[in-house]
N, C-alpha and C positions, 0 to 999 in steps of 0.2 A: 506494497501501500504507500499512496506518495501521495505529498500532502502541496498544494501551493505554498511556495515563500514568501508573493508579496505582498500587500495588504492590501485589503479587503476594503472598496470604494464605498464610502459610507452613499448610502441612496438620496438622490437630491427631490427637497423636497417641489411638489407643488408649485407652476407658478400662477400668481396671481393674473390676473388681469390688468390692475395697474401696474404690475413688476413684466408685464407682457409689454403693454403700451411702452413703458419706462425704456425696454430693450428694443427695442424697432427704433422708437427716437434717435437711441444710442448710433444703431446701424444706420440711419439716413442723414446721421448731423452733416456727413460730409462730400454724400450722394444724391443730389436734389429728387425729390420726387415728382413725380409726371402726372401730372391732373391729365384731366380731359379735355380738350380743347379748348379755346374759347368761343368766341361767336361773335367776329366784331366786335371787341373792346370790353365785351361782358366774361368775366369767369367768374366762378361757381364754386363753393366745394358740398353740394350734394351731385347727383344724377341730374344730366337735362335736359328728362322730362319733366321733372318739379319746381323748373324755369317757366316762369310767366313772360317767354318772348313770341311773341305777336308777328310781329314783322315778318318780312319775307327773308328767305335764305337765302342766301348761291352756295351750294356744293362745288366747290372746286378739287378733280381729282386729276393728279399728272402723273404716268406711270411709263417705263422705257420699257418697249413689248423685246422679248427675244431676240437674240442675236440671230439675222434673218427672218422674220415675220413683219409682216407687213396687211394693216385695213386698207391702206389704198386699196388695193382691189375688192373689191366686197366679195366675189364668185369666187375666190379662195376659201380655203379650210378657214383661214386667222381671219377673214373676212367678214364667214357667216357667222362666228364662233361670236366676231366684234356684234354683229346686224343680231343677235341671239339677245348678248346681253344688253343691248339697247332696247330690246323690244325689250325686257324680261323690266331693266328698271320703269320704261313709262307703262307699268301700272300696278305701280306702287301710287296707291292714292294720294292727291297731296304735291306729286315731285311731279316735273317736265323738262323735261332734255329741253335744253337752250339751244346751245352748239356743240360742238368738240371738231378739235383739228388735229393735225400732227408735224412733227419738224422732227429733222432727220438730221443728224449729228453723228459723226464722227462711224459714218456706215449702221447708227443704229435707228430705227424709230422710235417716237414719243409722242403719245397722245394727251391732250387736254381735254376733258370735259368739262362744263358746265351742267347742271344740272340746280332747278330753280324748285325752294320748297318751300311750302308753306308754312312754316311752324316748324319749331325745334322736335318737338315731336317723330315730324316725319323725318327728321334727320337720321336720325336715331336709329327707326326701319331701317334705312337705305342703308347706314353704318353697317347692317348685319342682313345686308340682304345680298342673294347673291350676284346680282352685279359684279359687287366688290368681292364675293371670291372666286369669279369665273375670271375677272382678272388677275387676283395675284396665282389661282392657280394655274390657270393655262395660259396667259399672255405673256405676265408681265417677268420682266428679271429680277425686281427686287422682290424681298421679299414683304413687302408692306407699302401698297401703294400710296402717294403722297395723295393725302386725303385731307382737305379743310375745306371751313367754311366761313363766311364772310356777311355781316347785313350789307347789304352793296346793292345801289340798283343799277340794271344793264340799262343801257342806251334805248331808250323806247322809239327814236326820230329816223332812228336809222333802218333803212330798207333790206338791205344790203350789208353785210357785213365780209371785210373780205381777210383781216388778218388779228388775228389776237398774239396783245404781250401781254406777258406774265413775267410780270417785276418782282421780287423780292427779297427783306433784307434783313438779316437777324440782329436783335440787341442782346448785349447783357441787360438785365433789367435795370441795375444802376444804373447804364448808357443810356439806357432809355427813356428812365426817371429826370434824366439829366439834360439830354441835348430831344427829348419827344418836340417839344416849341419848335424848337429851332429846324426840326424834318421835315412838320406840320407847313412852316411857311416856303421852305424848300417846295415840296413836293402840290402850292397851293401855286407860287408860280411858276413849275412849269405845266402844272393842268393849262395856262393860258395859253401857255407857248405850241403846247401838242396840240391845241383846238386851231390853231394858224395850219398847224403843218395834217388837219385832218387827222387826227385822234381825240377821239373822245377816251375820256381816262379817270378813273373813279377810286379813293382806295381804303382798307379799312386796318388796326391794325389787332391782330391777337395773339396767343399767349400759344407756343411754340406747343404740338402736337404730343400728346402724352397717353398715363396710362387711364383704362376705365376706373371712375371713383372708388375707395377701398373704403370700408368704413368704417376699418382702426384707425385708418389714419387722420379721422376725423379733425383729431385737436392738432396736426399738425401741417396741415391744410394752409392755414390761413401764412402760416411762413415760407411755407414754399411757394405758393402764390408770389411774392414779394422777391423770389429769385430765379421766378421762373422767365427764361428768356423770352424776348415778344419781339414778332416777323411785323414787319408791313409788308404788306399785299399791293400792290397794285394792278389792275386792268386797264390795258389801255387800249382801245380798239382803231381801226384805221380804217375807216366809214368813206373817206370819198380819196378815197386814192387818186382818182383818175382826172380829178379835178385840180390838185396839188401836182404840181410840176418838181418835185424832190429829187435830186440825184443820191445815188449809192453811198458813197462819199458823205453826203452831208449827213443823211440818215443813222452813220454810222460813227460820224461825230459827236452826234447828238446824244448819242446813247453814252457813247464813251464821258460826254461832259456830266449830263446826269449821274452817271455811276458813279465816279468822283468825286463828287458833290457831300451825294449823303454815305459815302465809304467816308468822308472829311469829320461826319459827325459821331464815328465809331461804330457803324455798322462792322461787324463779323464775320457777316458769310453774306453774297452779293450772287444774288442769281436772277438772270435775263435769260428768256424763252419767247420766242416767237412761233404762230403755232398759224397756218394757215389750217383758215376753215373752208371745211369739209363739204361739197355742193349738197352732200346728199346729208347733211344736216340739218339741210334745209327740210327736209322734208316733214311733214306733221304724222305723228303714230296718231292714226283715230286709231284706238284704242278703246273700248266701253270701258269706263271707270265706274261699274256700279256693282252694289251688292244685292239685286234684285233676285228673283228667280229664276236660271237660263229655263228659255225654251227649249221644253224637250223634241219637238218636231223634230226631224232628224233632217241636216243642212247639207249631207253629204252623201251618195250613194254609190258607195266603194264595193268594188266586185274582186277585187286582185291585191295582191303587196306592191305591184308596182303603183297601182295606183294610189293606195293611201300613202304609198312615200312622196307621190306627189300633190296630197292634200296640206294646206296650208289650213288648221285650226283657226276660230274664232278664237279669239283670245279677250275670257274673259275676268277678272280679279276682284275679289274681294275679300275681306279680313279672316280668313281661318283659324282653327285652333289644331292641336296637335292630332285632332281625330279625326283628319281625312282621310288615311289609310280605314281607316273604320268604316266612316261613306264611301267608300269604294266598293270595300266588304259586302255593306249592305244592297248596295248595287245588283253588283251577282247573285248574289243569293237571290235577290227578288228576280232575276233574268231564272231561275232555280223553278220559281213556282210558276213561274209564268210562264215554260217549258212543259210542266206538269200537269197545268190545266188548259192546254192547250193555246196562249196567245201567242207561241213563239213557236218556232219546232226547236230548236238547241238553245241549252243556257249560252250569254253574252262571255264577254274573255272576264279574263279575270286575271289577279296581279298586274294587270295593265298601266294602273296611276299611281304615282306615285306621285310626294309632293315637289317642289319646282327645287329648292336644294338639294334635292340629291342628283340633279338633271348634270351634276359636273363629279359627281364623285370616279374615284379611275379615272379621268378626265389626264390628268398626269400621269406618265407609267411610270415607276421606276423599273433601274436592270433588271432586276429581282423578277417582279411579273410584270414586266414591259415587253415580251417576246411572245407570236401566236403560238399555240398549241401545236405538236407534231401532230396530227393525224393519225389516227389508224386505219392502216393501209388493207385490213383486213375484216371483211371482203370488201372491194373495190364496187363501186355502181357505174355503170358505161353509158351514157345518152346520146342516142343518135335524133337529131330532127332531121325527117325527111318529105320533103313538095313532091305531089307528082301531080302528072297531066291529068286535068278533069276530065272523066271516064274512060282513062283509055282503060283496056284490056290486054292484059299481054299474054300472046301464046293461049289465049282463051280460059286464063287464070285469072280471077282480081287480085285486089291488093290481099284481102286476108287471105284467099287459099295460099297465097305466093307466102303470107305471112306462116302459115302454119305449117307446107313443105319447109320454112326456116326454121322452124320451131322443132321438126323431126328431124332434120340433119342436125344438128346441133347436139338434141336425144342423144344420136345413133354414136356420134363421136364422141363428145363432152358427158352427157349425163348429165349427171346431178350438180357436176360443177359451176353450172350456167345456166341458172332457167331466164326464161326469154320471155317478156312482157309488153304491150305497147298500145298506145291507145291512139284515136284522133280526135283532134281540135274538136273545140265546141264551137271555134269562130270560125273557123277555116277546114271544112271538111275534106280536103285534099291536103295537107298538113299532118303527118303523123310523127309521132315517137317511139322508137325502140326504146328495151330500158334492162340491160345484164347486168344481176346482180349473183357478182362472182365469187365462189368457194371456195376460200385458200387453206378451211382448217382440213386437220388430218385427221382421219377415222381415229377414234380412241384403242384401235387393235391395229393399228398400223406401225412399225419401225418410220423415225426419220422426224426433221426440224416440223415444225410448229411456227409461220406457216406453209402448206405445200410447194415446192417451186411448181408453178403449171404455166409456166412460158411457151409449151409446145401447144399447151389444148387454147393460151390465148389466141396465138398463130392460126388454129385453126378455126377458131370463131373469127377472127377478123376475114381469113379470107370466104366464109362462109357467106356474110354479112354484104362483104365487098361485093361479090358473085352476084345478091338479092337487089343490091343498089344498081349493078350492069343491067339486069335483066328485066327491071322494072321501071329500068331508065329517070331513077328518082332525080332529084338536086340536092343537097347536099346543105346545112346551113352553115357546116360547118366543113375543116376539109377532113376532118376525124372526129373519131368520136371523142366528149372529153367525159373526166372521171371526176367523179363526185365522192369527196371522201367522208367515209362515218367516222365518228369523234370515238362510239363502243362498236363494238359487236350490234351488226342491224338484228333485230328482227321487225321490221317495221307492219307485220300484222297488218295487211293488207287489204283481207276479204270485210266486206263492208265498206268502202270507203274503195269507191271505183271512179271519184273526180280528183286528177293527179296534176296539182297547179308547180309551175317549173319556172323559178325565177334565178335570172343569172345576169351578171356583170360586171369587168372587168375594175378591180379597186388596187390602191395601189400597193409599189412593192417592200416598203419603208414597211417592218419588222413592229414597229411602232403601233402607227396606222392599222396595222391589219389585226395586232391582239387589242386593241381599242373598240375595233371593226368587231373582231370577232366574240367579245364580252355582250357590245348593245346587241347580237343579235341571240346570242345566250339568254339576254333579259327580255330579250321580245318574246321568244318563246317557248320561255320555262315557264311550267305548270299555267298558259295563258288559258288556254285549250279547258282549263279546271281537271277533277280530277271522275270520273263515276263513282268510283264509291262513297267519297265523300257522301256526293248527288243522293246517292241510296239512304246512309246514314237518315241525314240529314229530314227527308223527307218518313222516313221513318218514326225518326221520335219525334220531332213538330208535323206533321201531315198539313197539305192548306185545308183551308177550310173548305167542309164539304158541298156549301151553297155554289160556291167554283167548280165545280168540277163538271165534265162533262157527264152525256147521262151514261158513258159508258167507263164512268172514273176514271182515276188517276191514270198517264199517261206515261209509259216510261221514256226518264230524260236518259241524253247519251250525248256526248261530245260534238262537235261538229267536226273534227275533224282532227289531224296527225302531225305535226311539223317532228321531221326526222332528218333532214340532212343539211348540212350544211359545209362551207368553206371546200373546193382544191385549190393545190398548190402546181401548179405544172413544170416541174421541173427539166434540165435538160436532163440532154442522156447522161448516163453512168458510165465513164469510159471502164475498163480493165482494170486500170491499176489503179483507181480510187476503191480505198475499202469505204468500211460502214461509217467510221468516221466522218470521213470526206463528203459522204453522204450526205451526212445530217449537215454540215456546215455548209451545203447549196446553198446559195441565191437561188430562187424561183425565178423563173425567165418570163414567165407572167401568175398572176393571183387573182382567182375569179370568187367571187362570193355566190352559192351556190343554193338555193335552198329551195326544199320540197317537200309542203303540204300536204297530203291528202285528204279529201272533201269528203263526205257523205252524198252529196247534192251543192248544184251548182245553187241552188237556194241557201242548203245553209252558211257555204262560201259569202254569199252578197250579204245573207245576215248578220255575220259575223263580221266581217270588215266594214261593212257601216256603223255597224253599233259600235266598235274600237273607233270608227272615226268623229262619232257624235258624241260621246263620254266625255267632252272636254267643257262640259259646263262652267267650270273652276280653273284660271290658269294655274295654279297649284292642283289640279287635280288630272292636269289635262297628262293623257300617255306617253309621258317623255322619251319611253325606249323606243319611243318611233323617229321621234326627233332626234336621236343617237344615230342612225342609221342616216336617217336623211342628210343629216352633215358633213357626211362623207359619200356621200353616193358619186358625188361630182357629177354630172348632167343627168339630169332626174328624167330626162328626157328619154334618154339611151339603155334606160332602165329596163326588161323588159320581161314579163310573165307569159308564161304559155300555161292554157288551160285546159288537160284531155280529157277524156271520155275513154278510162279502159275500158276496151272492149271484152261485151259478154262475160263470158267466165275466164279470163284469160290470165285471173294468179291459180284459183284451181288445177286447171288442164294443163298448165305449165307443169306442176311437180313431180318430177319425173321420180320413178321409184328410186327409193332409196336403201343403199345398200342394207343386210343382215345387221341390225345391233346399230346403225347409225346412228347420229342423236343430231335430234334437230334444230338443236341452238343454234341462232344467229342466224338461222336460212329457212325464208319459206317461199 
């Protein structure tokens, strides 16, 4: 047995509130306490919401974009994010976007955004809004964008503004107290001079940006206010540039002269930025800002994913509580009961509505999770779109007879490895799709690696399909079949879902963009159809009102469809000299977003997509999962959805006889 030779430390008595305050005071004595930023010359020692500031407030946000980003091209991804940011800000009641402009310096673009707020409460809401979050998380190279507010008036007699100069001068508190009057006199003189030069300038002072109010610091704040830095902010508008003939040299000298005069009073920091006002900043955001109940009459009739991506939902805003997700869940539950009593065909979307604040989640990918998942290649699905000459019969055989012959030949040479399905477009009877689900799994009673090498079988099927295309004189949409990778072993369970919707378009080869897009589609499709077992339990435990049931009783409630596939990366051919590790590191030549959804009927597809598009009664309940997809689609007009009727019994008839004791997991 051993004993410690050290002296035991006596237990420390519990710290009282007074002692804790004294300790904080000592710790902060030589370190200024950060305060809530002042609002145009007013400071406070309590939260801003408690202040009776009724005058209009101008919110001034400045931030530098990440290297290489630009919002000037609003059709770019960055431009679309910026417009989405502006659109959300415009839904905040009591806030209105006045102007925004850009400045380019040292290869990086800086943005200045001016938002007019009715009162301090609305400014506080803006501070916590998604608009600021998007700027910080996705666009800005700064940890915190400069976010200040002034009680200041915008020039109201100006019809068209061209440029905005933002001048900021920081003073130590004691310097400002000493030289404040002198600074004000200098600014007053220069305001008259600027007016002659075609500028309208006005300014105010505020305390430096700081920390939110903390109750424990209440007795320390008055002293801290006295030592807080002061900022003099001036906005100078170039409003009559064409009628005032000023040389660039004169303008440059004028700026330098004013800067020198202010610096001579003791300013320790000086910043002057000049922003070109964007033409699109003059666009009025005609957003309905009311909290009235939303018209439930459908605004959109949507019958495919491509059209859903093109829909620009109506934006409504009202103050919402944290119960938004519960209300969206109630909508889904209501649709279940409506389906059970015959008021609709199938339950509506589930899980498609999130609070607006969730929109930015995972928009910035870290190196650890910023790469797309490498999809499981077992099995692969191959699709081939074919266009046939209208009404033509080939060697006295119809297209259907040719397809049956092709399936028979594939069964003879390949068997269960390549089940073949086909369907005819519901919009164009001469356009068909062929679909092969390759089964690369080994038999449990066979030695060898899993998946099985089926190179020879693949070549056989390719030759058979090429012969079919030649004999039918079909035109192919693609130079070759395209493959769609399953994220997991596939068991599509297509029986009962005769309508197949195929959506495909090319996406960026940037791995981070692909990762974000991949997560976005996962969020869109995950549980969006709902779970039938959950519905059965719900209706059993809480049956619908008997008076609302049809004469035949409660109807069976089934899902409208199933999302089954996404994404394929077309990699360059692997040379024999490259191993597995090199294959993993290859950059795909092209990357496609491919979505396949199986539907119970065309009516089910139309009802589900229309419901999804119209459940936007409140902006914060909008299905932003679709917004994420829309943001990265590039040209939405190039997004193509094809809908096929999988002819007759092609699913069941295509199931070739399986080997004895063969496991059917993963294939149907």
